[in-house]
Backbone as JSON, one array per atom type, in Angstrom:
{
  "sequence": "MNKKHIIDAQTGVEEIVDFTSEEETQLATDTADELSKKETKQNAIAEKETLKASAKAKLIAGEALTEDEANTIVL",
  "N": [[27.75, -1.28, -12.35], [27.73, 0.27, -15.5], [26.39, -0.72, -18.67], [26.89, -1.38, -22.19], [25.36, -1.73, -25.38], [26.4, -3.4, -28.12], [26.28, -3.62, -31.59], [27.24, -5.34, -34.38], [27.19, -4.14, -37.51], [27.72, -5.41, -39.93], [27.82, -8.19, -39.49], [25.71, -8.64, -37.8], [25.93, -9.47, -35.24], [25.28, -9.29, -31.83], [26.25, -7.76, -28.78], [26.62, -7.37, -25.3], [28.36, -5.37, -23.17], [30.42, -4.36, -20.36], [30.95, -0.94, -19.34], [34.06, 0.71, -19.87], [36.56, 1.84, -17.51], [37.25, 4.42, -18.2], [35.06, 5.2, -19.74], [33.06, 5.12, -17.8], [33.98, 7.17, -16.12], [33.77, 9.34, -17.9], [31.0, 9.36, -18.34], [30.1, 10.03, -15.76], [31.22, 12.59, -15.53], [29.93, 13.93, -17.67], [27.28, 13.75, -16.81], [27.36, 15.26, -14.44], [28.04, 17.75, -15.53], [25.75, 18.31, -17.08], [23.81, 18.48, -15.05], [24.77, 20.73, -13.72], [24.47, 22.68, -15.72], [21.7, 22.66, -15.95], [20.92, 23.54, -13.39], [22.04, 26.12, -13.45], [20.5, 27.29, -15.48], [17.94, 27.13, -14.32], [18.35, 28.78, -12.1], [18.77, 31.25, -13.37], [16.28, 31.67, -14.53], [14.69, 31.84, -12.23], [15.82, 34.13, -11.06], [15.14, 36.07, -12.94], [12.35, 36.01, -12.73], [12.09, 36.95, -10.12], [13.06, 39.55, -10.42], [11.08, 40.54, -12.15], [8.83, 40.42, -10.49], [9.59, 42.21, -8.48], [9.84, 44.56, -9.98], [7.18, 44.92, -10.78], [5.92, 45.3, -8.3], [7.15, 47.69, -7.49], [6.32, 49.41, -9.53], [3.57, 49.46, -9.06], [3.61, 50.66, -6.55], [4.64, 53.07, -7.22], [7.34, 53.6, -7.18], [10.84, 54.13, -8.07], [12.46, 52.21, -10.61], [15.12, 49.78, -10.77], [17.79, 49.46, -13.19], [18.01, 46.8, -14.11], [15.51, 45.81, -13.36], [13.87, 47.39, -14.97], [14.64, 46.46, -17.45], [13.37, 44.03, -17.57], [10.79, 44.5, -18.21], [8.43, 44.15, -20.7], [7.28, 45.85, -23.43]],
  "CA": [[28.51, -0.85, -13.51], [26.9, 0.48, -16.68], [26.65, -1.61, -19.79], [26.55, -0.85, -23.5], [24.9, -2.73, -26.33], [27.16, -3.24, -29.37], [25.76, -4.43, -32.7], [28.09, -5.31, -35.57], [26.27, -3.93, -38.63], [28.0, -6.33, -41.03], [27.51, -9.58, -39.14], [24.49, -8.69, -37.02], [26.24, -10.02, -33.92], [25.01, -8.36, -30.75], [27.05, -8.03, -27.59], [26.44, -6.43, -24.19], [29.62, -5.33, -22.43], [30.54, -3.33, -19.33], [31.7, 0.27, -19.67], [35.44, 0.76, -19.36], [36.67, 2.83, -16.44], [37.26, 5.73, -18.85], [33.68, 5.5, -20.12], [32.36, 5.4, -16.56], [34.41, 8.5, -15.7], [33.19, 10.31, -18.83], [29.57, 9.41, -18.05], [29.94, 10.79, -14.51], [31.54, 13.98, -15.85], [28.85, 14.46, -18.51], [26.09, 13.87, -15.98], [27.57, 16.4, -13.55], [27.98, 18.95, -16.36], [24.35, 18.55, -17.43], [23.13, 18.95, -13.85], [25.23, 22.09, -13.48], [23.81, 23.54, -16.72], [20.28, 22.73, -15.59], [20.83, 24.41, -12.22], [22.32, 27.48, -13.89], [19.34, 27.76, -16.22], [16.85, 27.32, -13.37], [18.67, 29.96, -11.3], [18.56, 32.43, -14.21], [14.83, 31.84, -14.65], [14.21, 32.3, -10.92], [16.29, 35.5, -10.87], [14.34, 36.93, -13.82], [11.02, 36.09, -12.14], [12.21, 37.81, -8.95], [13.15, 40.92, -10.92], [9.76, 40.92, -12.65], [7.95, 40.66, -9.34], [10.06, 43.43, -7.84], [9.48, 45.67, -10.86], [5.73, 45.09, -10.7], [5.6, 45.88, -7.0], [7.6, 49.08, -7.48], [5.44, 50.17, -10.41], [2.3, 49.65, -8.34], [3.86, 51.59, -5.45], [5.12, 54.34, -7.76], [8.77, 53.77, -6.87], [11.75, 54.04, -9.22], [12.97, 50.86, -10.9], [16.54, 49.64, -11.13], [17.96, 49.19, -14.62], [17.69, 45.39, -14.35], [14.06, 45.67, -13.29], [13.3, 48.03, -16.17], [14.93, 45.6, -18.6], [12.47, 42.87, -17.58], [9.46, 44.91, -18.67], [8.25, 44.05, -22.15], [6.19, 46.73, -23.85]],
  "C": [[27.55, -0.74, -14.69], [27.31, -0.47, -17.8], [26.31, -0.9, -21.09], [26.23, -2.01, -24.43], [25.6, -2.45, -27.66], [26.57, -4.18, -30.41], [26.69, -4.24, -33.89], [27.16, -5.25, -36.78], [26.5, -4.93, -39.77], [27.57, -7.76, -40.72], [26.2, -9.73, -38.39], [24.69, -9.26, -35.63], [26.03, -8.92, -32.87], [25.79, -8.77, -29.51], [26.75, -6.96, -26.54], [27.69, -6.51, -23.33], [29.57, -4.22, -21.38], [31.28, -2.12, -19.89], [33.13, 0.1, -19.17], [35.48, 1.81, -18.26], [36.66, 4.25, -17.02], [35.85, 6.15, -19.25], [32.83, 5.83, -18.9], [32.69, 6.82, -16.07], [33.78, 9.57, -16.59], [31.69, 10.47, -18.59], [29.31, 10.24, -16.79], [30.19, 12.27, -14.75], [30.42, 14.63, -16.65], [27.58, 14.68, -17.7], [26.2, 15.08, -15.05], [27.48, 17.71, -14.32], [26.54, 19.3, -16.71], [23.56, 19.05, -16.23], [23.5, 20.39, -13.53], [24.56, 23.06, -14.45], [22.34, 23.73, -16.38], [20.07, 23.66, -14.4], [21.05, 25.86, -12.6], [21.12, 28.08, -14.61], [18.18, 28.03, -15.28], [17.08, 28.55, -12.49], [18.43, 31.24, -12.09], [17.07, 32.71, -14.36], [14.26, 32.39, -13.35], [14.6, 33.76, -10.68], [15.45, 36.47, -11.72], [12.93, 37.09, -13.25], [11.03, 37.0, -10.9], [12.28, 39.27, -9.37], [11.8, 41.42, -11.44], [8.81, 41.27, -11.51], [8.31, 41.96, -8.63], [9.66, 44.65, -8.67], [7.99, 45.96, -10.78], [5.34, 45.77, -9.39], [5.99, 47.36, -6.94], [6.73, 49.94, -8.38], [4.11, 50.47, -9.72], [2.46, 50.69, -7.23], [4.35, 52.94, -5.94], [6.58, 54.62, -7.45], [9.6, 53.64, -8.14], [12.27, 52.61, -9.36], [14.48, 50.9, -11.09], [16.62, 49.35, -12.62], [17.6, 47.75, -14.95], [16.19, 45.16, -14.31], [13.39, 46.25, -14.53], [13.52, 47.16, -17.38], [14.01, 44.39, -18.68], [11.09, 43.2, -18.14], [9.42, 44.86, -20.19], [7.05, 44.92, -22.53], [5.55, 46.24, -25.11]]
}
C-alpha cells in the first residue's frame, strides 16, 4: 500500500499515513493514463519516422510520394 507524508504547516507535526482506497484507485488510473499517453506519443514518433524513411527511399528511387510522405519533407 502506498503512503503519503502529511506536514501540518501551523504546528509542524509530521505524519505518514496509508493512501485511502480512493487515492489508490486514482493513482492506478493516473498511472495507466500516463502510460497510454506515452505509448501514443511513441507510436506517433515511430509512424513519422517510418513515413520519412519511405519518402526518402521513394525519392531516391524516383517514385511518386503519398501526401503523408510529402508532408514529412521539410524544405
